[in-house]
N, C-alpha and C positions, 0 to 999 in steps of 0.2 A: 705407748710406742709412737715415736715421732715419724714424720713422713720421710720417705726416701730422699726427696729433694732437699729437705732440711739437713740431711746428714751427708751431703756432698760438699767436699772442701774445694773452693775455687783455686785456680792457679795462683801462685805467689805474686806479690807486688814486684815491680821491676827492680827494686833495690836488693831483693834476695833471690831472684829467679835463677841465678847462675849457681846457687848452692846445690851440691849433690850430696844427699845424705848417705850415711854409711849403711843404713838399713833400708831395704826396699819397701817394707810394709810396716804397719803398726803406727801407734801414736807416740808423740813426744810427751814430755812431762806436762805440758800445758794443753794437751788435747788437740793440737794442730797436726795436720797431715804433712807428711813429706811429699814433695813433688819432684820427680826426676826430669831432667832435661838432657838431651843429647849434646855431646861435644864433637865438633868437627876436628878431631886430632887422632893420631895413631896411639894406641895403648902402649906404654913403655913396658919393657921386660925388666923385672927386678931380680937380681942375683943375690940369694941369701941362703947361707948354709948349704951351698951346692944344690939348691932347689930353684926351679923356675916358678915364679908366681905371676899370674897375669891379672891385671886390673880390668874388670869388666865395665864397659861403658854402655850407657843406655843407647838403644837403637832408635829411639823416638825423637822426632823433631819437636813435637808438641809436648807440653807438660803432661805428666801422668796424674790423673785425678783419682783420688781415693774416695770411697763412699761405702755406705752400708744401708740396708733397708730399714732397720729399726734401731732404737737406742739400746746400748749395751751389747750390740753385736760387733763382731770384728770388722774393721775397715779393710778394704782390699781394692786393687785397681779396677777401674771401670773401663769397659770397652768404648773406644771413641770418646772417652771422658764423660759418658752419660748412660751407658747401658749395663744392665745386669744380665746374667745368663739364668733363665728361669725354665723349669721343666715344661715341656711342650706336650708330650703324651707319653705315658708309661705303660708297658705291657703287663697285662694280667691283673692290674688293680687300679683303682682311682686314687690319684695322688691328692687332688684338691677339688672337692666338690663345690667350693664356693666360687671358683673362678670359671666363668662361662667358656673360656678358651682352653682351660686345662682339663681335657676330658678324654677318658679312655673307658669304654663301656665294659661291664662284666658280661654282657650278652654275647653269645657265641654263635647265634644262628641268624641268617639273613631272612628277609621277608619271604623269600622263595624256598626256604628250607635248607639252603646250602650250609654245610658245617664250616664254620670259620676256621682257618688255619691257626695253629698255636702262635702265641706271642704277637698278636695283632689286636688293634682296638676294634671299634665298630666296623663290622664287615657286612655289607648289604648287597643285594642283587635286585635288579628290576623285576617287577611282577609280570613282564612279558617274556617272550621266549628267547630274547637276545642275550648273549653272554656278556653282559655289561655289569660291572661291579664298582663299588666304592668302599673305602675304608678310612678309618682314622689313622693317624701317623703311627706306623709300627717302628720298632727299633731294628737294628741290623739283622738280628736273627729272625724277627718277624717278617721283614721284607723277603728274606730267603725262603721262609716257610710258605708264605702266600704265593710267591712266584712259582715255587716248585709244585704246589697243589694245583694251581690253575693251569700250568703247562701240562701236567699229567692228564688233566681232564679235557683241555681244549686244544692241545698241540701248539697253538700260537697265542702269544700274549703281547699286548701293547700296554705299557704302564705310563700313565701321565701323572707326574708330580705337579699339582696345581698350585703350589705354594711359591709366592714371590719371596717371602721373608726367609732370612738365613736360618737353616736348620743344621745343628751340629750333633754328631753321634760319638760320644766318648766311648772308646773301646772297653773301658773298665766298668762301665755302667750300662745296665739294660734300660736305657731311656734316651730320649732326644730332648734337645734344649734349643731355645730361641732367645734372641736378645729382646729385652723389654726396657723401655725408657723409664728412668727413675720416677718421673711424674705420672706415668701411666702404665703401671706394672701389669694390668689386666688386658692391655691392648697389644695387638700384633703390630709390629713395625713394618709397614709397607710404604714404599716410595714411588710406586707406579712404574717400576722398571719391567723390562722384558728380558727373556733369556737371549743372549748370554750375559747381559749386564748383571742379572741377579746372581748367576752362578759365580761370576768374577767377584762380586761383592761378598758373597758367602765365603769364598776362598780368602779374601783379604781379612775378613773378620776372624777366621780360623788362624791365620798367620799372626794376627795381633794377640790372640789368646795365647798362642804358643810362645810368642816373644815375652809377653808379660809373665807367664808362668816360669820361664827360665831365667828371669832376672835374679842375680845373686845365687844361682844354682838351687833355687827353692824347688822348681819343677812341680808346682802345684797351682791349681786355680780353683775358684769358688763358684759352686753351682747351687741353685735354689730349687728344692723339690716342692716348695710351697711359698706363697707370698701372704698367706693369712695366718696359718699356724706356724709360728717361727721357732718352735722348739727344735733344737738340733740343727738349725740352719745357720749359715750355709754349709753345704757339704764340700769337703776338700777332696779334689780328684787329682791324681797324678797325671801331669801332662808334661812330657819331656820333648816330644817332637810331633810333627804332623801325623805320624802313624797312630798316635794315641787319640786323635780327634779328627774323625772323618767328616766330610761334607756330603750333602745329598747326592751330588753328581757321582762321587766315588761309590756310594752305597748302591745306587740304582744301576748305573751304567756298567760297572764291572761284572754284573751278573750275565751280561751278554756273552762273556767268554765261557760261562758254565752252561747256559741255555741258548743254543743257536737260534731258536725260534722265538726269542724274546727281544723286545725293543723297549727303550725307555726314552721319555722326552719330558722336558719341563714346560709347563704352561703357567704363566703368571696371572692367575685369575684373582680378581678382588674378592674380599670377604663377602660383601653384600651387593655391590653395584654391578652394572653390566660389564661383561668382559670387553676388552678393547677389540676393535676390528682386527688389529694385527694379530692378536692371540688366536682369534677364531680362524684366521688365515693359516696360522701355524698348525693348528689342530687339523684342519682339512688337508693341508699339505702332507702331514704325516699319515693321515688315513688313506690318501690317494696312493701313497707308496706301498701300502699293505693290503689294500682291497682292490680287486679288479672291478672297476666301476662299469665296464662294458658287459660283464657277464649278467645273464638274466637271473641266475641263482648264485651270486658270488659267495665264496667261502669267507665267512665273517670271523675274524680273529676275536678272541676275548679281549676286553678292554677293562683296565682297572684304573680308577682315579683315586689319588691319595691327597688328603688335605689334613688340617690340624685335628678336626673333630669328626671327620667322616660325614659331615652334614652339608653345609652351604655349597662349598666349592666342588666337592665330590659329586653332589647331586646335580649341580649345573652341568658338569661334564657328562654325567650319565644321561641327562635329558638331551643334550646335543647329539650324543652318539646314538641314542635310541631313535631320534628323529631321522638321522642319516640312514640307519639300518632299516627303518620303516620304508623310506623312499626307495632304497635299494632292493627291498624284498617284496614290495607291494605294488601292483599295477594300479593305475588311476581308477580302473573299473572296480577294484576291490576295496577302494577307500570308502569308508562310511560317509554317507551323505546326510545322516541324521544329526542335525545340530539344533540347539535351542536358539530361539530368537532373542535378540537383545532389545529390551524395552528402554528407550532413551529417557522416558519420563520417570521410570522407576527402576534404575539399574540395580543389578544384584552384585554387590561388591564381593561377596563370597565366591562368585564365579569370575572375579577379575574384571568386571565391567566398568572400569574407571573411564573418565572422560577421554584421556589420551588413547586408551585401548579402543574405545568406540570409534574414535576418529581413524585409528589405524585400520580397523576392520573395514570402514567405508573406503579407505584409500587403496586397499589391496583387492585384486580380483579374487573372488571366493574367500574374502577375509574372514567371514564367520566360520567357514570350514577349516581354514588354517588355524584359527584360534582354538577350535574344538580339538583338532589333532594335538596341538600343544598341551591343552588341558588334560587330554587322555594320557599322554606320556608323563606329564608332571605327576599325575595320580599313580602311575605305574612305578615311578621312581621316588615315592614319598616315604619310604621306610626311614630315611634320615631326617628329611624335612619336606614340607609341602610349600612351595613358593607362594601360591595364592593364599594359603592360610597364614603364612608369615606376613604378607602384605596387609591382610585384614586385621591381624593382631596389632601390628604397628599403627594402623589407622585408628583402631579403638583406643589404644594407649595415648595417641596424640590428641584425640578429641576429648578425652576425659581428664587428662592431666591439667593441673593448674600451675605447675611450676614451669616458668619460661625456659629454664635451662634444659629440663627434660623434654619439653615440647620441641625445642630446637633439635635435640638428638633424635626423637621419634620422627620428626618431619624429614630429617635427612635419611633415616632408615626407610621410611615410606617411599621417598623419591627414588632412592638407589635400588630398592627391591623392585619397584614398578618399572624402572628403567631396564632392569634385567629381564623382566617378563616381556616387555615390548621388544627387546632385542631378540629374544628367543622366537617370538612370532615372526619377526622379520627374517630370521635365519631359516625358519620353516618355509617362508615364501620363496626365499632364494633356492632352497633345495628342490621345491616343487618345479621351479623353472629350469634349474641347471643340472640336476641329476640325470635327466634324459640326454643331456648334451655332454655328460662326463665332466661336469664342473669345469666348463671351458674357461670361465673367468672366476677370479677370486671373489670372496664375499665383500672385500673392501671395494673392489671395482664395481660390483653390483650396487652396493650402497651409494657409491658416488653418483651413479646415474639415477638415484631415487632420493633427491635432497629432501622431499617432503617427509620421507620416513625418518631421516636423520633429525629433522626438526621436531617431529612428534616424540622421538626418543629423548631429546634434550629438554623437553618441557613436560615431563611426567607430572609435575606439581601444578594442578589447576585450581588450587584452593581460592585464589582471588576471583574465580568465575562462579564460585558456589553462592547460593542464596545466603546472605548474611547481612548483619547490621553494618551499614557503611560508615556511620559516624559513631565513634566510641570516645567518650570524654577522656581527655588527657592522653589519648592513644591515636585515634584517627580523627583528623581535624580538617576544616576548610581553610584553604590558602588562596589568596587572590591571584588570578592569572596575571594581572598587570602589576608591575613593580618598577621601582625607580631605575631608569637605564634601559628599559625594554624597548621603548620607541626611539631607536637610533636614527630613523629616517624622518622623524618629526611629523608624521602624517596624522597624528592625533588632532592637530589644530584644524585640519582640512576635513577629514571624514570620520573623526572620532574613533579611529582604530589604529593600532600600532603597526608600523612597518608595511603599510600599503604601498605597492609598487607594481610596475608593468614591465613585461619582457619586451624589449625594444622591437618595434615593428610588427608585433603579433598581438592578437586579442587575448593575452594570457596575463593574469594578475595573481598576486600573492598578498597575504595579510595574516596578522596574528588573530587570536580569538576575538570575535566581535560580539558586542553587546547589542541590545535592541536599538539603541540610538545609532550606533555605528553601522549596523546592518541597513537601517533605513537610509542613512546618508550614502553609503557605498552603492546601494542599488539605484538610488536617485541620480547619483553622479554618473553611473555607467549608462543609464537609460536616457540621459540628457541628449538632446539633439546634436550637441557638439561631439559626443563620443560616437553616436551613430548605431549603437547596439539596439536590437529589437528584443533581445532575450538575455538574461543573466543566469548563468549556471554556477552555483556555489558548490564546491566539493570539499567536504570536511575530512581531515586526515588524522584527527586525534583518536587515540585508543585508550584514553582514560575517562573517568566519569567527571562531568562538569555540570554546573548549575548556575543560573543567573539570578542574583538577588539585588533588587533595587538598582538595576542598571549596571551592576558590576558582576563579572563572572568569577567563579571559584572552582577549584578542583580539590579532590580528597588526597591528603598526604598523611604519612605516618610520622609521628613525632621523632622517631629515630632517624629519619631522613627527610627533613623539610625542604630540601633542594629539588626533589623530583617528585612528580605525582605518582600515586600508586597505579601501575600499569596493569590493565586487564589483558594479558597476552593471548594472542590467537583467538580473540573473541570476534563475534560478528557485529554488524551495525545494530541488528535487532536486540542482541543481548545487551549492548551498551545502552541503548535507549530504554530498555526495561530497568536497568540499574539506575539510570538517571531519573526515571519516574519514582523509583524507590527513594533516591536521595532527596528529591523534591518533597516527598511526603515527610521524610525524617526532619528536614529543615523546618517545615511548617509546624511540626509538632513541638518545636522549641519556642518558648516565649522569648527567650534571650539566648543567644548563641555566641560562644567565643570563636573568633576567626583571626587569622593572620593576614594583615594587609601587607606586611613586609616580614620576610623570614628572619631578618636581623633584629626585629623588635618583638616585644611580648605580645601575646594575643589581646584583642580588645573585644569586649562584649557588645553585641549589636542586636537590634530588633529589626527584622525584615518584614516589610509590608507586602512586597511582591516577590514571589519565587516562581521561576520558570525554567523548564528544561530546554536544551537547545532545540529539540523538536518543536516545542511551543513557540520559540522565537521564529522559526522558519514558517510555521503555519500561520502565525499572526501576520508576518510580512507578506505571505502569499495572498492574504485577504486584501491587502492594500496594493500589491503589485502582482498582477496575474502573469506578467512576463518574467517570472523567476522560478527556478527549480533548485532543489537541494538534494545532494547525494552524499552519503557518508561512506567513506572508504578508509577504515582504520589501518594506518601504517604502524606496524608493531613496534619498530624501533627507530630512533632518530638517525642512526648512522649508516645502516646498510639495509636495503630493501630485499625482498624475496622476488623470485621470478613471477610468482602469482600476483604480487602487489603491482608489479609493472604491467601485467595483463589487465588488472582492474583499472588502472589509470588510463591505459590505452582505450579500453572499452568505454569508459566514461567520456573521454574526449571525442571518440568517433561517433558516439550515440547522438551527438548534436550536429553531425555533418553527414547527412545521408546521401548527398550527391557530390560529384566532383566540383561542381560550381560553388557549392556552399563553402568549400575550403578557401576559396579566393575572396569570399565576401565576409567582411567583418560584421556579421549580424549577431553573433553570439559571443558574449564576453565570459570567458572561463576564469573563475576566481577560486584559487586554492587557499585553504586556511588551516593553520595548526595552532598550537598553543602560543608559540613565540613568533611565528611568521618567518622562521629561518630555515632549519634543516629540512624537515619534511616538505615544507612548501617549496623550497629551492629545488629539491629533487623532482617533485611533480611538475614544476614549471619547466625544468630541463627536458623531462620526458615529453611533455606536450609540445615543447619547442621543436624537438627532433621530428615529431610526427608532422608538424606543420611544414618544416623544411622539406620533408620528402614529398609532401603534397603540393607545395608552392614552388619548390626549387631552392637549392642551397644558396644563400646570399653571399655577397663578396666577403672574403676573409678566411675561407676554408681551403683554398687551393694553395699549392706551393708558391711561396713568395708573397702571398697576400697577408700572412699572419703579421700581427703586431710584433715589432722587435722588442725584446726584453733585455735590459742591461742591468743586472743586479747579481749579487753573490748567489751561487747555487741556482742559477736560472734554470738549468736543466731539470732540477727536481721540482721547482715551482711550476714548471711546464709539464710535469708528470712523466718525465723520461726516466723512469726507474727500470731496472733490469727486468723485473717481472712484467711490467707493462709492455716493454719492447718484445718480450717473449710472446705475449698474447697477440700483439700487432702482427708479428710474423706468421701466426697461425691463421689469421683471418684474410679473406680475399680483399684486396685493396686496403689492407689494415692501416697504413699510414694515413690515407685519406679519411677512413672511418674515424680515426682518433682526432684528426684535425677538425672534423665536423662537430664532434663532442666538445672539443676545446672551445670552438666558436660559440656554441650555445651556452656553455658555462661562463664564458667571458661576457656574453650578452646579459645573462642573469646577474652577473657581478656588477655590471655597469649601473644597474638600478639600485644596488644596495652597497655601494662602495663604502659608505660610512660604517657599515657593519664589520668590515674586514672579514667577511665570511665567504670564501670561495671554495666550492666543492672540490676543486682540484688542489689549490694551494694549501688548503687546510691539512692535507696529508703530511706534507713536510713540516709544516708549523707544529702540528701535534707531535710528530716523531721527535722533534727537537726538544720538546718539553720533558722527555724522559730524563735528560741530563739534570734537570732541576728538581726532579721528584725527591722528596725527603724520606719517604718510607718505601718498603718493598711493595706494599699494597698500592700506593700511588703510582709507583713505577709500572706495575702490571696493568693498572687501569689505563694509564696513558698509552702503554704499548698496545693494549687491545684496541683502543680507540683509533690509533694510527693505522692498524691493520684493517679495521673495519672501514675507515675512510678510503683506504686503498681498494678494498673489495667493492665499495660502492662505485668508484671510478671505473674499475674493470667491468662491472655489470652494465654501466652506461655505454661503454665501448661495445660490449657484446650486444646490447639492445640495439644500438645503431647498426651493427653488422646484420642483425636480424631484419631490421627495416629494409636494408638494401637487398638482402637475399630473398625475402618473401614479398617484396614490393609488387611484383607482377601478379601475384595471387590476391592482392589487396589484403594481405596479412590474415588469410583464412586460418592459417596455423598460428596458434598462440605462441608467445615467446617461451612459455614453460615447455610446450611440446617441442619447439625448435631446439631448445637447449638439450633436451633428452635425446631427441631423434637425430639431430644434425650436428650440433656443436660438440656433443659428447664424443663423437667419432674422432675428432682431432685433438682430444685430450684437455678440453677446457676445465672439466671437473677435477682432473689431476692437478691442474695449475691452481685452481681455487682452493684445493686442499694442501697446497704448499706455498701459501702466501707468506712472503717475508721481504724484508728490505735487504736483499742480497748485496746491495751497493755498500752497506755499512756494517752489517752484522756478521760476526764470526760464528756465533752460536745462534741457531734459529730459535725464534720465539715459540713458546708452547701454543700460541694462538694461530699458528700457521694453518691448522686444519679447521674446517667449518664446524665440525663437531665441538671442538674446544672453544671456539669463538661463541657459538650459540649457547653453549652450556654456561659460559661465564656471564651471560647477559642477565641471569636470574637476579631479581632484586632480593637482597637478604633482609627481608622485613619480618618482624614477629608474626607468628601464625595467628590467623583469625578465621572463623568460619568452619568449613568442613573440607576434608581432603577428598576430593572427588576425582 
């Protein structure tokens, strides 16, 4: 049997595309398919033997592609040129046991003993006292039967269809069908849509099926009841009009006319990942309409969740509803306080104690209790599937598999399931706070004011932080930090380090990664009497693992992406230093090691006599120079900082200036360093510069009329005058002046690095313009994300300067992170950061306009190594 993809005929060549065959289906003598194409003309009426005959013209603008699943099977039109209609769930029997998505159970009892209505698949109820149910996809009669049964028992019923994918109900067949891609017949086709887009798409698919079936008055279409056992496939079903093929909205919603106390709603839940914040908002909005939240003992309607197999998505809905009902029915005093303690040194992954979950528990008030409540509800709703068990199984499969393709699939499943688990815990924290207030704000609004929770959700995969071998032959290799073209400022000749520079008028410096020789020269240069510094404070901003070998520094990279180091995201300085000690030992264990001195050249074998970690470098230099200190503040990404990282930079700067007088005395030289001496270093220099401006006074150039005049094309955009920036400026007190001060310090940083052509503000528009020259969709999305992240960084600097103004009288006792949540959030800055886009140019907003999508897209797609922790 050939693959379905190999049996799809492509559209015809331009030379014969206008040919309209006489037959709508079937093969020609040479085995080629006919393709129909619409004509933009009126069909003529032919008079013959006193009868009127009408010529039928195709309604389709695009060619009709014919295909078949297997060799020797009939060819027929494909929906959208690539989809087959495959059975989704069938009542009363299992159609295809081999397909993990084609499932309808023979079991008729739920975990709580409720008898399942006739003509429905898996039917389960929670093990608690709440009327919360889930089931696999029933057919039309099954939907009526289950609604009738639950209404008779509970009086009121809410039904949630949790399926995004199109579901079709042929009236002549007791089954439901969904579209499946020819190359992935076992996979559900989801596009990440929400209702009503999903319902409209479902209706368009139904319309196309009806149009295809009525071509040449055939009035039939092809449906598959199996994709593995093809005997008797496909099945031909009579389809004459829309009445013969119903969509989910018709099947579920029309029952409201029969049952007055019944409501139906569509929620587009993903199969395995976390539900979107928007879908959770929709769920809560519907629940608020049907539950009196102000009542101490509210009348709780029965809730039924329907998905393809009665497992993942139905169980997710059951867990969310059970948590809501628990908070509505249980006072805080009645909540169990007995929780097991998490051992960070020996986490129990069967209990869901993954790295991200442990961080979430620490970030939430009563985090351990909130997790325990979620675990209890998950166990009560586990008749279909247990989320924690599913995560553990995927982890075991990931770590034991040796096939890279399978590992990629298991890793994705691990991450998405863990992201779902974390989102549920966040949802429970929201309910604990908001149920007493009647859910006064939406879940999305609540999450916006807790950006740390969003970050934890987006980085469920912490495998790079696990204890593992750092150097793997032909896989994980050492690459030199220095490369041809790095030192655009030519400072190697003077101080033996690339891109060494000073922020004009301030004791603030930046440089690339330094070796032992370069460190000694930089410290000697700054402590020289001509500079006047009594102390040098070096602040390292790297968050990757590095080592110095024979006077040159190297970092670890994966051979699949030699252009970027392997980032250890959200790690601490201590964790990085431990990994660097491990790397030092691994390098020493090799008599000869292949390293890349240039990524464009093949690796070379080298023998190293001296191997040192960065911590060794600083300790060695401290023995020679007592007037030097070193601090490591890992900045997670090049392009946009977090509020917490700005707090850390501020704390590091202020720790060296304990009195007001010390700010005016240039006795301490601050030196920021990162791998290239560009992005992270420039950001830290700008933050430190703003702090000094507020302590010493804003220099000339920041007031109206003092700015340097710019005369160039698109000057407004190179000056950062985007619509979204002006929106923020209008929200902030003295917003225009706040922006001018940020522009001044960025220009001052730029003056010392003009050969780099790297300006934190101007790079926004420069990067956005690169979208036009992107050759692939992947490149276009990458550049688009970078441009939005550069814009976000600029906005954060403006917000940070506004914070310095607003909290200056209190000497910044409140941190920037706190100020953002407690003060700036009230004027809508988080809503603005979740709607970032170039409104000046874009008609369709980018998918990266929300922080969640930007942060999620930052993940490095590298092959899996180590352990999923």
